[in-house]
KOLKE-177170 format. One record per residue (C-alpha): residue in one letter; residue number from 1; x, y, z. Coordinates in steps of 0.2 Angstrom, whole numbers, plus 5000, padded with zeros to 4 digits. Layout:
// KOLKE-177170
A|NUM|X|Y|Z
...
// end
This chain:
// KOLKE-177170
M|1|4934|5023|5146
L|2|4916|5026|5154
S|3|4909|5014|5166
A|4|4891|5012|5171
A|5|4895|5022|5186
T|6|4902|5037|5178
L|7|4890|5039|5163
P|8|4877|5050|5172
V|9|4891|5063|5176
A|10|4900|5062|5160
L|11|4883|5064|5150
R|12|4875|5077|5162
D|13|4875|5090|5147
V|14|4869|5077|5135
P|15|4850|5076|5130
D|16|4839|5063|5139
A|17|4838|5051|5123
A|18|4856|5051|5122
R|19|4859|5047|5140
Q|20|4846|5033|5140
G|21|4855|5025|5125
A|22|4871|5026|5133
R|23|4864|5016|5148
S|24|4859|5002|5137
V|25|4876|5000|5129
R|26|4883|4982|5129
Q|27|4901|4982|5129
H|28|4913|4969|5121
T|29|4929|4972|5131
S|30|4946|4969|5128
I|31|4962|4966|5138
E|32|4973|4982|5141
V|33|4992|4982|5141
P|34|4998|4985|5159
M|35|5003|5002|5162
N|36|5021|4998|5167
L|37|5024|4987|5152
G|38|5016|5002|5141
A|39|5028|5014|5149
L|40|5043|5003|5146
V|41|5038|5001|5127
D|42|5037|5020|5126
R|43|5054|5023|5133
L|44|5061|5009|5122
V|45|5054|5016|5105
K|46|5056|5034|5109
K|47|5065|5043|5095
R|48|5077|5058|5094
W|49|5070|5071|5082
S|50|5081|5084|5075
D|51|5076|5100|5068
A|52|5078|5093|5051
D|53|5066|5079|5055
V|54|5053|5091|5062
E|55|5055|5102|5047
K|56|5053|5086|5036
Y|57|5039|5077|5044
V|58|5029|5091|5052
G|59|5033|5106|5041
R|60|5031|5125|5045
H|61|5022|5128|5061
R|62|5021|5141|5075
Y|63|5018|5131|5090
A|64|5010|5115|5097
A|65|4998|5112|5111
L|66|4990|5098|5121
T|67|4971|5102|5121
H|68|4953|5096|5124
A|69|4936|5103|5123
A|70|4931|5111|5139
A|71|4913|5105|5139
A|72|4911|5086|5143
A|73|4896|5086|5131
T|74|4908|5091|5117
R|75|4920|5077|5121
E|76|4907|5064|5122
L|77|4907|5053|5107
A|78|4923|5062|5100
A|79|4937|5052|5093
S|80|4950|5061|5104
G|81|4948|5077|5115
G|82|4934|5085|5105
T|83|4945|5100|5101
T|84|4940|5101|5083
S|85|4921|5101|5087
A|86|4925|5115|5100
L|87|4935|5125|5088
L|88|4921|5124|5075
V|89|4907|5128|5087
H|90|4917|5143|5095
G|91|4920|5150|5078
L|92|4902|5149|5073
E|93|4896|5157|5089
T|94|4908|5171|5089
G|95|4906|5174|5069
M|96|4923|5170|5065
F|97|4915|5160|5051
D|98|4897|5157|5046
G|99|4898|5138|5042
A|100|4910|5123|5044
V|101|4912|5109|5031
V|102|4911|5093|5041
C|103|4911|5075|5037
K|104|4897|5064|5044
T|105|4894|5045|5044
V|106|4878|5040|5036
L|107|4870|5023|5031
E|108|4866|5022|5013
E|109|4856|5006|5008
G|110|4862|4999|5024
R|111|4880|5003|5021
V|112|4891|5014|5031
R|113|4898|5029|5021
A|114|4905|5046|5025
R|115|4897|5062|5017
F|116|4901|5080|5018
S|117|4889|5095|5023
I|118|4889|5112|5030
A|119|4886|5114|5048
T|120|4879|5131|5054
S|121|4875|5126|5072
A|122|4883|5118|5087
S|123|4871|5103|5085
E|124|4876|5100|5067
V|125|4894|5101|5071
L|126|4892|5089|5086
A|127|4882|5077|5075
A|128|4898|5075|5064
R|129|4910|5070|5078
G|130|4922|5056|5077
S|131|4933|5048|5065
K|132|4928|5041|5048
Y|133|4940|5028|5040
V|134|4932|5026|5024
E|135|4935|5034|5006
V|136|4927|5050|5002
T|137|4926|5061|4986
F|138|4931|5077|4995
M|139|4933|5089|4980
R|140|4918|5082|4971
E|141|4907|5085|4986
V|142|4915|5100|4995
V|143|4919|5113|4980
P|144|4900|5113|4975
L|145|4896|5116|4994
I|146|4908|5130|4996
K|147|4902|5139|4979
A|148|4883|5137|4984
F|149|4886|5144|5002
S|150|4884|5163|5006
G|151|4897|5166|5020
R|152|4914|5162|5026
L|153|4919|5143|5030
A|154|4930|5133|5040
V|155|4934|5116|5032
V|156|4940|5100|5040
G|157|4948|5087|5029
L|158|4962|5075|5028
P|159|4979|5082|5023
C|160|4978|5077|5005
D|161|4960|5086|5004
I|162|4967|5102|5012
T|163|4981|5102|4999
S|164|4969|5099|4985
L|165|4958|5113|4991
K|166|4973|5125|4993
R|167|4977|5122|4975
R|168|4959|5125|4970
A|169|4959|5141|4979
E|170|4975|5148|4971
R|171|4966|5148|4954
D|172|4948|5150|4959
P|173|4945|5167|4969
D|174|4927|5162|4973
V|175|4933|5147|4983
A|176|4948|5157|4991
D|177|4937|5171|4997
K|178|4925|5159|5007
V|179|4938|5149|5016
A|180|4942|5156|5033
L|181|4950|5142|5041
T|182|4957|5125|5036
V|183|4959|5111|5049
A|184|4969|5095|5044
L|185|4966|5078|5053
V|186|4982|5068|5055
C|187|4981|5054|5044
G|188|4991|5038|5040
H|189|4980|5033|5025
N|190|4962|5030|5021
S|191|4952|5014|5017
R|192|4941|5008|5003
T|193|4923|5004|5007
G|194|4926|4985|5005
L|195|4934|4985|5023
I|196|4920|4993|5032
D|197|4907|4984|5022
N|198|4915|4967|5027
V|199|4917|4973|5045
T|200|4899|4978|5047
K|201|4892|4963|5038
R|202|4900|4952|5051
I|203|4894|4964|5065
E|204|4876|4962|5059
Q|205|4877|4943|5056
R|206|4882|4940|5074
A|207|4870|4952|5081
G|208|4856|4946|5070
K|209|4849|4963|5066
A|210|4853|4978|5055
L|211|4863|4993|5059
S|212|4855|5010|5060
D|213|4870|5020|5065
Y|214|4889|5017|5067
R|215|4904|5026|5074
F|216|4921|5020|5070
R|217|4929|5026|5087
I|218|4923|5034|5102
G|219|4929|5034|5121
H|220|4947|5034|5129
W|221|4963|5029|5122
R|222|4960|5017|5107
G|223|4942|5018|5110
Q|224|4928|5007|5104
I|225|4917|5004|5089
E|226|4899|5009|5093
A|227|4885|5001|5083
T|228|4867|5006|5085
F|229|4855|4993|5078
S|230|4837|4995|5071
D|231|4829|4990|5087
G|232|4837|5004|5096
S|233|4850|4994|5105
V|234|4868|4999|5105
E|235|4884|4988|5107
R|236|4902|4993|5108
Y|237|4917|4982|5101
P|238|4936|4983|5102
T|239|4942|4994|5088
R|240|4954|4980|5083
R|241|4939|4973|5073
F|242|4942|4986|5061
N|243|4959|4994|5065
D|244|4970|4978|5063
Y|245|4965|4976|5045
Q|246|4966|4995|5042
N|247|4983|4996|5050
L|248|4989|4982|5039
Y|249|4984|4992|5023
F|250|4971|4980|5018
F|251|4959|4989|5007
C|252|4970|5004|5007
E|253|4966|5017|4994
R|254|4979|5017|4980
K|255|4981|5036|4980
C|256|4987|5034|4999
L|257|5003|5025|4993
A|258|5009|5041|4984
C|259|5006|5052|4998
H|260|5019|5058|5012
D|261|5009|5071|5021
H|262|5005|5064|5038
Y|263|5002|5080|5047
G|264|4994|5092|5035
Y|265|5007|5104|5029
D|266|4995|5116|5020
A|267|4982|5118|5034
D|268|4980|5132|5046
V|269|4978|5120|5060
S|270|4982|5101|5061
V|271|4974|5091|5075
G|272|4977|5072|5080
D|273|4979|5060|5094
V|274|4994|5060|5105
W|275|4997|5042|5108
L|276|5009|5044|5124
Y|277|5007|5031|5137
R|278|5009|5045|5151
L|279|4992|5051|5145
K|280|4984|5034|5145
R|281|4978|5035|5163
D|282|4972|5053|5161
P|283|4953|5053|5163
I|284|4951|5065|5149
K|285|4958|5061|5131
H|286|4968|5074|5123
T|287|4970|5081|5106
G|288|4987|5087|5099
V|289|4985|5103|5090
I|290|4999|5110|5078
V|291|4996|5129|5074
R|292|5003|5134|5057
S|293|4996|5150|5052
E|294|4989|5167|5058
A|295|4972|5161|5055
G|296|4975|5146|5065
D|297|4982|5155|5079
R|298|4968|5167|5079
A|299|4956|5153|5080
V|300|4965|5142|5093
S|301|4969|5157|5105
A|302|4952|5164|5104
A|303|4944|5147|5109
R|304|4957|5145|5123
E|305|4955|5163|5130
Q|306|4936|5161|5130
G|307|4935|5145|5138
A|308|4930|5134|5124
I|309|4946|5123|5125
E|310|4959|5119|5138
S|311|4976|5120|5132
Q|312|4994|5118|5138
P|313|5010|5121|5128
L|314|5018|5105|5120
D|315|5034|5102|5111
V|316|5029|5096|5094
R|317|5041|5082|5096
D|318|5029|5075|5109
I|319|5016|5073|5095
M|320|5029|5066|5084
D|321|5033|5053|5098
G|322|5015|5048|5099
Q|323|5016|5045|5080
S|324|5034|5039|5080
R|325|5030|5023|5070
I|326|5017|5028|5057
G|327|5023|5045|5054
P|328|5040|5041|5046
A|329|5034|5025|5038
H|330|5019|5036|5030
Y|331|5032|5049|5024
N|332|5044|5037|5016
V|333|5035|5036|4999
S|334|5052|5032|4991
A|335|5050|5014|4999
R|336|5033|5012|4991
A|337|5038|5018|4975
R|338|5052|5005|4974
V|339|5041|4991|4980
G|340|5027|4998|4968
R|341|5037|4994|4953
R|342|5038|4975|4957
F|343|5019|4975|4959
G|344|5016|4985|4943
I|345|5010|5000|4952
P|346|5019|5016|4946
L|347|5021|5028|4960
K|348|5030|5045|4958
D|349|5044|5047|4970
T|350|5045|5066|4975
L|351|5057|5063|4990
H|352|5071|5052|4985
E|353|5073|5046|5002
P|354|5086|5033|5007
V|355|5077|5016|5009
R|356|5083|5004|5022
W|357|5079|4985|5022
F|358|5066|4987|5035
Q|359|5058|5001|5026
Y|360|5057|4991|5010
L|361|5050|4976|5019
N|362|5037|4987|5027
A|363|5032|4994|5011
W|364|5031|4977|5003
I|365|5019|4971|5016
S|366|5008|4987|5014
I|367|5007|4985|4995
A|368|5005|4966|4995
N|369|4991|4968|5007
M|370|4983|4981|4997
R|371|4984|4970|4982
L|372|4977|4955|4990
S|373|4962|4965|4996
E|374|4959|4969|4978
S|375|4953|4952|4973
E|376|4938|4941|4979
R|377|4949|4927|4983
G|378|4960|4939|4993
K|379|4946|4945|5002
R|380|4940|4928|5007
I|381|4958|4924|5013
I|382|4959|4939|5023
F|383|4943|4937|5033
R|384|4944|4919|5035
T|385|4962|4921|5043
P|386|4960|4919|5062
P|387|4960|4937|5071
R|388|4974|4931|5082
L|389|4985|4928|5066
I|390|4980|4945|5059
R|391|4986|4953|5076
A|392|5002|4944|5075
Y|393|5005|4949|5058
L|394|5002|4967|5063
Y|395|5015|4966|5077
V|396|5027|4961|5064
K|397|5023|4976|5053
K|398|5023|4988|5069
A|399|5041|4981|5073
L|400|5047|4986|5056
E|401|5040|5002|5058
T|402|5048|5005|5075
L|403|5065|5002|5068
R|404|5075|5018|5062
// end
């Protein structure tokens, strides 16, 4: 986490305007879990992953790596280690591809949304840094962009988006010929716009001013929300203001209930956080990379060899350890399919996995919470519930996800 003392060093390559904005940031801090307790929890919940588990959850891959962007300016404002941005910038600058499909946070009529565009320069790639936990219309936006573009493209998307694009490319040579590289962002599920609208409304009300920009997560470890207001001031808040609701599946997109692809089976490269406590004190946050194809290997190897990213070999099981709760829970669509019938939500079970009591209960909580957030009365209940109770409820869900 950056302090006032370290900001000038960390931002030495960032434009003056950005540095000035960084100095005026007001931080709403939270209490961190002590390192010794965190390490103990890490050991207690560590799981043993068989080869069959790796094949099932992660899928085909060549190798994994622990990485981060070499340039501090690239890592700044990134959700994790800045590796995705570094890969895209390196690919553009070396001619590996001519553009990159990226997703950028925008404000439309005062509301935070995520929209796709094609970046053809480093500055455009960096402008799209960071996670966006809000629903998008990937195929509707991205396919026309690809078709209208003259040249080869890298495409960044969620696992479901990359799979949809792959299927489209299999029957559309024009799309297939233009896609040079696909990068999947490790994903538990996505949220409807109602969640971010409620969260940002409360931020604006308490600040007494309107938003002009918003970042879902920046900084080290769990990071912080960054809100920029119309008067130019910047404030940062604990990510729990959004994530506690999101992790409880309030406002979850319905399509996510039927998805079991956590790591991006169909991508050339998968990237995501490595939530291991042994990395928490590292001053540089890392990105876990799973290389799946020849195209992915070319992109990652070239970026590493030419100094765009720092990389060291990593057992893919370490990435799985960092996702040990949500990865298997996300995969088990069988549990959600069984619970869905009770809620009148038909979900196709393509896995036919065994469902134990704690998996069933966890799925029940997920779907019940989603359904609650679909009604106006439910929304009032959710946001009138004290945050401490929401956090306690989340701990119950996490405990269920920890069981195996």
